[in-house]
C-alpha positions, 0 to 999 in steps of 0.5 A: 490538493483537496481532501473531502469525504465521499460515498461514491468512491468507485469513480476514482478507479478508472482515474487511478488505472490511467495514472498507473498505466502512464508510468514511465520506464524508470518505474519498470527498472525500479520494480525489476530491482525490487524483484531481484533484491531482498525485501525492503519497504516503502519509500525509503527502502527500509530492509526487512531485517530492520522492520520485520514486517513479514510474519512467518508465511511458509505454507500460508495463503497470502493476498497482496491487494493492489500488488502492482508489479508484484514484488511483495508477492515475489518476496512472500513466494520465496519464503514459502507462501501460496501467494495471489496478487490482485490489481485493477491496472492491466499494465501493472499485471503485464509487468508482473507477468514479465518478471514472473517469466524472467525470474521463473517464479509464478503465482496467480495474478488477478485483474480486480480492485480491492473494493470487490475482491473476487474470492470466497469468504475466509480464503486467506491467512494474510492480506497485505498492501504496501502502497497499493490499496493502502493509499489508492483504494477507499479504505471504507470499501476495501478493508471490509473486503479484506476482513471478509476474505481473511480466515479467523486469526488472519493478519492484515498489514497496511503500509502507506504515507503517514497521516502527518505527511498527508497534511504537510505535503505540498500541492505540487509533488515537486515541492517537499513537505514543510513544517506547516499543516496545510489542510485539516486533520478532521474529515481527511479521506479523499485527496486529489492533486491539482496537477494530477488526475489520480486520487489517494485516500488517507485517514486519521489514526482514530478513524483507522482504529474504528474502521478496523475494529468495526470490521472484526480486527484487533489492532496489534501495532502501529509502526511509524518507521524512521529511515536510517541516516543513509537512506536514498532520497528517491522522491521529491515530495519528502526529504530525508531530513523531514522523515528523520524528524517526523513519520512519513510512513505508517504501518498498521498491523491487525488480526481478524478476531 
């Protein structure tokens, strides 16, 4: 994997759209289970009652940035939020629409990327991204947009792979992360896999703090969840033993001043 800072970020959007359009039927089955079940977060499916990630959303306008199949939207809608899901990949939104019909739960789905949100200023009370824009959109582009569409006092929740995992994960996603740092921490930003065309974005903690503050946010928390001992191991790039020793995921919670 390579990691370097780029300013011409839009080139990755089409590549990531293609990668997500190529996901197999197993992904659809997993997303169906997410729609049908209670809220559980991240690669370890940590239950909401343990993480307590969602604030009280009843009666609030909420935006899921990079919603994919929109299961997070479904969770928030069932809790009384007025939800909008946005994603640049047509096949993901089609899957979300299919689940809306099956579960008889409807909310707007918008085809667009987090880098250019098609909403007016101060439209939402909550913006969330769990493995959507959080890792597949350039944070230097989508965080300013999230700030723009949030009302004063609005909350931002971002969940993705931890900075530490991004430095330790192997070049091939079939090999689990080890104990060695494989790439530099300073300057980390854009990551490209040698055996995949998709592009990810990961930045260090100091960069996250500066980026959020520069866009009018106050950082309220950084959560590094430790999965329970009985967590399912659904991904080959990190083992449960590794994630019990070091943070494999991180969650940033911030509020617009």
